[in-house]
N, C-alpha and C positions, 0 to 999 in steps of 0.2 A: 565668297561667303559660303558657309556650311561646313563641309569635311575638309581635313587634311588631304592632300594629294597620297601621303603615306596611309592614310586609313582606308580600309576597304569600305565600299558604300554598304549602308545598313540594307537589309532586304526591303522590299516595297511593303509598306504597311498601310494600306488604303483606309482601314479603319481607325487607326490611332494617330499615325504621322509620328514625325519626330519626336515631339514631345511625349507621348506614350511608349516609343522604344527606349528613350532616355529613362524614362520612370520605372519600365520594367527592369533594365539592368540595374539601376540604383537600388530598388525592393531586393533583387537578388543579393547584391552586394552586401546591402545594409542587414538583410537577413541573417547572413553567413559570417559578417565579420564586425567587429566594434568600429564605431563612428571613427576613431583615430586611425584605424588600419586601413579603411577605405580611402582611395585617393580619386580625384577626377579623372585621372588618366585610366584607373582600372574601369570606371563605368563607361569612359569613351571607348576604350578597347571592347567592351562587352557590347555596347548599343551601336558600334561601328560609325558613330559621330564624334568630332573633335572636343577636346576639354573646353576650349574657346566658345564652341557652339551651345555646349551645356552650361556655361556661365551666361551666355546671351539669353537662354530660355530660362533660368532659373536664379541668376544673380549670384550665386554663391553655394557651396556645399553645404552650408547649415539650412540654406531655404530648400534645396534640393532634399535633404533629408527630412524636412519637417513635410514636405509633400509627399515622399516617397512613404514616409509612416502612417501618413493620414488615410483614414477611410471615408472621410466625410463626402466625398462625391458619390463613391459607390453606395455609401449607407443612404443617402438622400434618394438615389435612383431605386434602391431596394425598398425604401419605405413610403414610395411615392405612390400610394393608392388607398382608397378607403378601406376601413377595416374588415368589411365584409367580402372582400375579394383578395385580401393580402396574401393569402396562402399562395393562390396560383400566380399572383403577381411576383412574389418573392422567388419561386421557381423560375419563372420566365425570364426574370431580369437576370438571376445568376447564370443562367444558360448563356443570355446574350452576352454578359461579362466574360463568360468561358470563350465563346466563339469570336467575339468581335474585339475584345481587348486583351485577349490571353490573359485574364485575371480572375483569381477567387479571393475575396476578402477572407474568407472563413479559414480557408487552407494556409492563406499567409500569416494569419493570427496564430493558428496552431504552430506551424513550423517556427516561427519567429519567437514563440513564447520561451522556448529553451536556448535562445541564442544570445551573444551579448546585447543588442538592444531590444531583448524581448519586453522589457517594461514598457517601452514606449510604444510599441507596436499594440500590446494588450490594453494599454491605457486608451489609445485612440480607439480601439475597436470598442470598448466599453463605453466610452463617452459618444461614439457617433453611430454607432449601431444597437448594441444591447440596451443600453438605458432610453434611448428614445423608442424602442420597440416595447420595453416593459411599461413605460408611461402610457402607451396607447391601450394596452390589455387591461380588461377589468374582471372581477370575479376574485375566485380563490386562486392559490399557489401561483400567482403571477412570476416570482422568481424561478421557479421548478419550469413552468411553461417556457419562459423566456430561453431558459438554458436548452430546454429540450428543442425547441425551434431552432437555435443555433447548432446545437448537435446534429440535427437532420441534414441541415444546409450544408454544415462541414462534411457529414457523411457522403452526401451526394456528390460533392465537390472530389472527394477522396476515390469514390468507386469510379467516377466519369474520367476524371483526369490524371490521378496518380496511380491507382490499381487497375484501371481500365476493366472493371468486370463486364463481361459481355451482357450481362442480364441489363445493364444500363445504356452501355456504350452502342447497342444494336437499337435502342430504341430512338424513335423520331423525337425531335423536342416536344412536339404536341403530346405524343404518349408520356413523355417523362413528366410534363406539366400536368396531365390528368392523373397520372399514379401518385405523385409526391404532393401535389397542391391540396386535394382534400384532408389527408391527415394532417398537414400543417394549420389548414384553417380550422381544424377541430380543437387544436391548441389555442388557437388565437380568438376564437369565439366558440368555446365548447357547447356542444348541445346541451338543451335546458333538461 
């Protein structure tokens, strides 16, 4: 059971396991190609696991696609905090997603927006993160504040993971939380 003899073993992934490795490969493929263009064999090749194992874990290409474009689990983790401490929690959880799961839902949403399946990614991002965040905010300019929070988190991921600017990459996770958390909290609960 598991991998084909012809498929090289996937790298060890203590944090995410087989399922996460398959999801990462599927997200990359579905972000860059239309649903009809992406095959299970492509995802199998990228993940290092057999197509049969992918079907065992996800049931079908359609179910894998639905899970790959979903932001539900990440959004739940990101928003799982009381409103008075949400700024630091958002940063800490995003850093954990970067380091533990090699994932950034904000970057994925931005990168996928211009791809063939972009509407699916954008829709699930809105549904699972932006709308629930906006529903928790009170006061004036909730749509603008929600957009600014998303922009700051997307920017953090971009400079840390994509552009790798030393101003951020040389900071410890605690320093990043201390630097980015308070401005986010000011958008979440603006000072009176």
